N, C-alpha and C positions, 0 to 999 in steps of 0.2 A: 560102570567104570566112571570114576571121578573126572570131571573136566579139568584139565590143567591150564593154569593161566601162566603164560611164558612169553617173554620178549626175545628178541634176537641177541646174541652176544655182542659185546663192544669189542670191535677190532681196530687195532692201530698198528702203524709201521714206523720202525725207527732203525736206522743203520743196519739194514739187513735182517731185522728181527721182526717178527710178527707177534703182537701181544693179543691174546684172546681173554677177555674177562667174562666168564660164563654168566648168563642171566639167571636170576633167582627163579626157582619153580616152587610150586606149592608141594609137589610130591616127586622125589627123585626115584623112589623105589619102584621096581617093576617095569621099568622102561629104560631105554638108552638115550636119555637127555644129552649126555656129553656127545655121543655120536652125532645127534641131530644138529647140536649147536656147532660142532666142529666141521661138519659138511658145510653149514652155512658160512663158516669163516674161511674154509679153504679156498674158495674162489679169490678171495683177496690175499691169500698166503702164498699163492703159487710163485715160485721162484725165489723165495726166502730161505735162508739157510738155518734159522733159528726159530722155533715156535715156543713162545712164553705163554703159559696157561695159567691164569689167575683163578685159583680155587677159593678165593675168600668168600663167595657165596654158596659154595658147595658143602652141604652137610652130611652127605651119604653118597657112596658109590657102590654100584652092584657088579656082579661078575661080568656082565656084558660090557659095561663101561670100561672095566679094567681091560678086558680083551681089545677093546677100541684104542685105548691108550698104549698098549703094547704094539699094536699094529701101526699106529702112527709113528711111534718110536723107531720101529724097524724100517719103515718107509723113508723117514728122514735120514736115519743113520746110514742107509745104503746109498743115499746120495750126498753124504758128507755133512748132513745137517744134524740137529739135536733138538730135542723137546725138553723144556724146563717147566716144572710145576712149582708155582709160587703160592704163599699164603695158605698152605694146606692146614686145615684145622686139625687139632690133636686126634679127634675120633676118626677123621678120614685118614690121617698118617698111619694109624693104627692098623687099618686095613691094608695098606701098602706093606707095612712091616710084617704083619701075619702071613701075607701071600708072598713075601720075600721080594716083592717089586721094587722096594726102596733100594735094592742092589742093582736093579736094571735101569730105573728111571732116575733122572736128576731131580730130587724133591727138596724144596725149602719150606720147611714147616712155618706156620703162622708164628709170628713174634708174640711171645706172652709177657 
């Protein structure tokens, strides 16, 4: 198995919003890097009503990662919060559209 080089996500807070910018990885396929990075960020996100996820460095998502995003969305929605995905690359947005998750999640595609 290839060794992954990865740093922690950048996490910031502003006006009740937690912003998570995912760290770049050498390989996203075959593992749930989004879940691992979100778990690292959640300790700082507790008590926030809005979670903004910056996908500018994400080039691929797998089914396990999609499940993680749905679970995070449902958890925050149950407490009156929301998840927003920003800077989503066209090839990643296509996955959300194909799986119809673009109807469930608030997604802002990358500006072209």
